[in-house]
MIDRENVO-239093 format. One line per field, with one value per atom (N, C-alpha, C, CB): x, y, z; atom name. Coordinates in nm, 2 decimals. Glycine has a CB too. Example, Ala and Ser with C-alpha at 12.3 -4.5 7.8 and 13.67 -1.06 7.14 Angstrom:
# MIDRENVO-239093
X = (1.32 1.23 1.32 1.13 1.28 1.37 1.29 1.41)
Y = (-0.57 -0.45 -0.33 -0.45 -0.22 -0.11 0.00 -0.06)
Z = (0.78 0.78 0.78 0.90 0.71 0.71 0.79 0.57)
atom = (N CA C CB N CA C CB)
END
This chain:
# MIDRENVO-239093
X = (3.72 3.86 3.90 3.86 4.03 4.07 4.18 4.12 4.20 4.31 4.43 4.26 4.54 4.66 4.66 4.77 4.57 4.55 4.51 4.44 4.43 4.36 4.45 4.20 4.56 4.65 4.73 4.74 4.75 4.82 4.98 4.76 5.05 5.19 5.23 5.24 5.34 5.39 5.31 5.38 5.21 5.14 5.21 4.99 5.20 5.25 5.11 5.37 5.10 4.98 5.02 4.91 4.94 4.96 4.87 4.93 4.92 4.83 4.75 4.91 4.62 4.52 4.47 4.39 4.47 4.43 4.47 4.27 4.50 4.51 4.38 4.65 4.33 4.22 4.30 4.08 4.23 4.28 4.31 4.40 4.32 4.34 4.46 4.23 4.50 4.61 4.74 4.56 4.78 4.90 4.92 4.92 4.82 4.83 4.87 4.69 4.79 4.80 4.94 4.70 4.98 5.11 5.23 5.13 5.22 5.33 5.33 5.29 5.22 5.22 5.28 5.08 5.26 5.32 5.46 5.25 5.51 5.65 5.73 5.66 5.66 5.73 5.74 5.65 5.70 5.71 5.59 5.82 5.48 5.36 5.26 5.31 5.27 5.19 5.11 5.28 5.03 4.93 5.03 4.83 5.00 5.06 5.19 5.11 5.23 5.36 5.31 5.41 5.41 5.41 5.45 5.47 5.38 5.41 5.41 5.32 5.52 5.53 5.50 5.68 5.40 5.37 5.48 5.23 5.57 5.66 5.61 5.77 5.56 5.53 5.40 5.66 5.32 5.20 5.21 5.06 5.23 5.23 5.11 5.22 5.12 5.01 4.87 5.05 4.89 4.76 4.74 4.74 4.81 4.78 4.86 4.62 4.92 4.98 5.13 4.90 5.24 5.23 5.24 5.31 5.23 5.25 5.38 5.14 5.47 5.60 5.59 5.72 5.63 5.61 5.74 5.50 5.76 5.87 5.82 5.95 5.87 5.83 5.95 5.75 5.95 6.06 6.20 6.04 6.21 6.34 6.37 6.45 6.30 6.34 6.22 6.36 6.25 6.17 6.07 6.26 5.96 5.88 5.78 5.80 5.75 5.66 5.55 5.73 5.43 5.31 5.21 5.23 5.15 5.04 4.93 5.00 4.84 4.71 4.63 4.64 4.62 4.54 4.59 4.54 4.73 4.77 4.74 4.92 4.77 4.75 4.60 4.79 4.53 4.38 4.34 4.29 4.43 4.40 4.45 4.48 4.53 4.59 4.50 4.74 4.44 4.34 4.44 4.21 4.43 4.52 4.43 4.62 4.51 4.43 4.54 4.40)
Y = (-5.84 -5.88 -5.98 -5.95 -5.96 -6.05 -6.16 -5.97 -6.27 -6.36 -6.34 -6.51 -6.40 -6.39 -6.45 -6.45 -6.54 -6.60 -6.51 -6.71 -6.40 -6.31 -6.20 -6.26 -6.17 -6.05 -6.07 -6.03 -5.96 -5.96 -5.94 -5.83 -5.98 -5.95 -5.80 -5.99 -5.79 -5.66 -5.58 -5.59 -5.65 -5.58 -5.61 -5.63 -5.52 -5.53 -5.53 -5.41 -5.63 -5.65 -5.67 -5.77 -5.65 -5.68 -5.80 -5.54 -5.88 -5.98 -5.94 -6.10 -5.96 -5.93 -6.05 -5.88 -6.17 -6.28 -6.41 -6.28 -6.51 -6.65 -6.74 -6.72 -6.80 -6.90 -7.02 -6.88 -7.13 -7.26 -7.32 -7.26 -7.44 -7.49 -7.56 -7.57 -7.58 -7.69 -7.67 -7.84 -7.78 -7.81 -7.72 -7.96 -7.69 -7.60 -7.46 -7.59 -7.42 -7.28 -7.26 -7.24 -7.35 -7.36 -7.35 -7.50 -7.43 -7.43 -7.28 -7.56 -7.23 -7.10 -6.98 -7.08 -7.00 -6.91 -6.94 -6.92 -7.07 -7.10 -7.05 -7.24 -7.03 -6.95 -6.81 -6.98 -6.76 -6.61 -6.54 -6.56 -6.59 -6.53 -6.52 -6.60 -6.41 -6.36 -6.24 -6.34 -6.22 -6.09 -5.97 -6.09 -5.88 -5.75 -5.77 -5.71 -5.88 -5.90 -5.85 -6.07 -5.78 -5.73 -5.82 -5.61 -5.86 -5.95 -5.90 -6.07 -5.92 -5.85 -5.98 -5.77 -5.98 -6.08 -6.07 -6.06 -6.15 -6.16 -6.19 -6.24 -6.33 -6.40 -6.50 -6.48 -6.52 -6.60 -6.68 -6.51 -6.82 -6.92 -6.90 -7.05 -6.94 -6.92 -6.98 -6.98 -7.09 -7.15 -7.11 -7.30 -7.02 -6.96 -7.05 -6.94 -7.15 -7.25 -7.27 -7.39 -7.24 -7.17 -7.02 -7.24 -6.95 -6.80 -6.78 -6.73 -6.70 -6.66 -6.52 -6.67 -6.51 -6.39 -6.37 -6.40 -6.25 -6.21 -6.16 -6.11 -6.25 -6.23 -6.20 -6.36 -6.10 -6.07 -6.09 -6.15 -6.04 -6.04 -6.18 -6.01 -6.28 -6.41 -6.44 -6.53 -6.52 -6.56 -6.69 -6.58 -6.70 -6.82 -6.85 -6.80 -6.98 -7.02 -7.09 -7.10 -7.04 -7.10 -7.16 -6.97 -7.27 -7.34 -7.26 -7.46 -7.27 -7.20 -7.22 -7.24 -7.36 -7.38 -7.31 -7.52 -7.29 -7.22 -7.06 -7.25 -7.01 -6.86 -6.82 -6.83 -6.93 -6.90 -6.88 -7.01 -6.93 -6.92 -6.78 -7.04 -6.72 -6.58 -6.47 -6.55 -6.40 -6.29 -6.16 -6.28 -6.08 -5.97 -5.85 -5.99 -5.72 -5.59 -5.50 -5.51)
Z = (2.18 2.21 2.10 2.35 2.06 1.96 2.00 1.84 1.93 1.97 1.88 1.96 1.95 1.87 1.73 1.94 1.71 1.57 1.46 1.57 1.52 1.40 1.39 1.43 1.45 1.42 1.30 1.53 1.24 1.10 1.12 1.01 1.03 1.02 1.05 0.90 1.14 1.16 1.27 1.02 1.33 1.44 1.57 1.43 1.68 1.81 1.89 1.85 1.99 2.06 2.21 1.99 2.30 2.44 2.50 2.53 2.57 2.61 2.72 2.65 2.70 2.81 2.90 2.74 2.83 2.92 2.85 2.94 2.92 2.86 2.90 2.92 2.79 2.82 2.80 2.73 2.83 2.84 2.98 2.75 3.00 3.13 3.14 3.16 3.28 3.31 3.25 3.27 3.19 3.14 3.01 3.11 2.93 2.79 2.85 2.69 2.94 2.99 3.04 3.11 3.12 3.20 3.09 3.28 2.98 2.87 2.80 2.74 2.78 2.72 2.82 2.68 2.94 3.04 3.05 3.18 3.05 3.05 2.94 3.07 2.83 2.71 2.72 2.58 2.84 2.86 2.83 2.77 2.77 2.74 2.85 2.63 2.92 3.03 3.01 3.15 3.11 3.10 3.10 3.24 3.01 3.01 2.91 3.17 2.86 2.78 2.63 2.78 2.57 2.44 2.34 2.42 2.23 2.14 1.99 2.16 1.92 1.78 1.69 1.73 1.59 1.51 1.39 1.46 1.37 1.26 1.13 1.28 1.13 1.01 1.05 0.96 0.96 0.96 0.83 0.98 0.84 0.75 0.65 0.83 0.52 0.43 0.48 0.30 0.56 0.60 0.75 0.58 0.81 0.94 1.05 0.96 1.02 1.12 1.07 1.12 1.16 1.27 1.27 1.36 1.37 1.36 1.44 1.43 1.38 1.44 1.49 1.32 1.63 1.71 1.78 1.80 1.82 1.90 2.03 1.84 2.14 2.28 2.37 2.34 2.45 2.54 2.48 2.65 2.36 2.29 2.22 2.38 2.22 2.14 2.05 2.23 1.95 1.85 1.89 1.71 1.86 1.90 1.79 2.03 1.77 1.67 1.75 1.56 1.73 1.81 1.70 1.91 1.75 1.67 1.67 1.72 1.57 1.56 1.69 1.42 1.73 1.86 1.97 1.90 1.99 2.10 2.08 2.14 1.98 1.94 1.98 1.77 1.95 1.97 2.12 1.92 2.21 2.35 2.42 2.42 2.33 2.38 2.34 2.33 2.42 2.40 2.41 2.52 2.31 2.30 2.29 2.17 2.30 2.28 2.19 2.44)
atom = (N CA C CB N CA C CB N CA C CB N CA C CB N CA C CB N CA C CB N CA C CB N CA C CB N CA C CB N CA C CB N CA C CB N CA C CB N CA C CB N CA C CB N CA C CB N CA C CB N CA C CB N CA C CB N CA C CB N CA C CB N CA C CB N CA C CB N CA C CB N CA C CB N CA C CB N CA C CB N CA C CB N CA C CB N CA C CB N CA C CB N CA C CB N CA C CB N CA C CB N CA C CB N CA C CB N CA C CB N CA C CB N CA C CB N CA C CB N CA C CB N CA C CB N CA C CB N CA C CB N CA C CB N CA C CB N CA C CB N CA C CB N CA C CB N CA C CB N CA C CB N CA C CB N CA C CB N CA C CB N CA C CB N CA C CB N CA C CB N CA C CB N CA C CB N CA C CB N CA C CB N CA C CB N CA C CB N CA C CB N CA C CB N CA C CB N CA C CB N CA C CB N CA C CB N CA C CB N CA C CB N CA C CB N CA C CB N CA C CB)
END
């Protein structure tokens, strides 16, 4: 299973599971990233941080640490 951090630009993936605990997991879910959600990776910064994605019709930038907690397929 891959994490969102490892996905290349232009790929669309589906969220399988969110790892992490408590406030961090809640913050990711509050952004609209939940199990079964489709995520399109728009851009990845040269050093990999941040990752710019499109989720539920809006654009979002995620830190590498947060992207690593999102397991995708």
